[in-house]
N, C-alpha and C positions, 0 to 999 in steps of 0.2 A: 616895233623896233626893227630896223633894217638888218638883214643878214650881213655878216661881215664878209668882205672880199678875201680871196686868197692872199692878196697883198697885206691886208690887215692881220689875217690869221698868222702869216709868216713872221710878222713883227715890223713891217714897214720898210722904209727906204734903206736903212742900215743893213738889214738882213738880205734884202734883194741885191744890194750892191755887193755884199760879201759873197753871195751865191755866184754872181757873175765873175768876181775875182777868183774864187775857188775853182769854178768851171774852167777858166782859161789857164790857171796854174796847173791843173790836172792835165789839160790838153798839151801844155808846153813841156811837161816833164814825163809823161807816160809813153814809153816807146811803142806800146800796143796801139796807139792812135796816131802814129806818125803820118799816115796818109791824110788824115783829117787836118793835122797841124800844118802840113805842107800847103793846104788850100788857103791859109791865112798869112797875113803879112808878118814880117820878122818881129815888128813891135806890135804887141797885142793890146796896147792901151786904147786905141780907137775902137777896136772890136769889143773890148770889155765895156767901154762907155756906151756904145750903141746897143749892146745886148741889155745893159742896165736900163737904158731909156725905153727900149722896147718892152722888156718884161715889166717895168713899172706900170705901164698902161694895160698890158695884156693880162696882168694879175689883178687888175681892178684899182690900181693907184693912179697917180697923176699921169696923163697921156704925154709924157715928155718927148717921146719919139715923134708922135704926130705933130706936136707943136713945133719941133725943130725941122722935120723933114717931110711932113705930110703923111699920107697913108703908107703903111709899111710895105704893101705889095710884096710880101715875103717870097712867094714863089718866083715872081719876076726878078727880084733882086738876087736870087740865088741861081738864076739861069746861066750866068757865066761859069759856074762851077759844075763839075760832073758829080752830081749827088746821086749815089746809088744806095742800095741797102747796106752796103759795107760802111759808107760814110755816115748814113743814118745811125747805124748801130754803134759806131765809134763816138758820134756826138752824144748818143744816149748813155753810153758807158760813162763819159765824163760828167754828164748831168746827173746820172744816178748817184755817183759818188758824192758830188757836191750836195745834192738834196739829202742824202743819207747823213752827211756830216752836220747839216745846218737845220734840218726840220725834225722836231722831236716827235710829233704826233704821227703815228702810223697811218691813220686814215687820211691825213693831209698829204703825207708822202705819196700814198697810193693815188690820190686825186691829181696831184701835180705830175707824177710820172706818166699817168695815162694821158693827160693833156699835152705834156711835152712830146710823148711818143706820137700822138696823132698829128701834131704839128710837124715834127721831124719827118714823119712818113710822107706827109703832104709835100715836102720839099724835094722828094725824089724826082729826078728828071732824066734818068737813064734807064734804058730797058734792062731787064734782068736776064 
């Protein structure tokens, strides 16, 4: 029997979509992440959809982003933005809250947060 993917363990498309929606709602309403919010367009619908499509495949579900846009090339796509440790930490604060609200199992939360942190840290493109 094959091991379940994080996508499946989380509950599939509905939960991943809700995670992305919650992430951007937090970013849009929490003044402590205003710098991160300023890096995004006024309308977050496109960002939410792209994050959903990316996370779907990244978590082991359908490769929606790759099908629509090709390889994510995350670091390259983030180069136009000044991503430093502060931006990483603000992004992680939003994701931590969203994960805490939507993922019930502590072991899965820890696994997700570690993977999100490693990816967010890789996005840094500014000297400290």
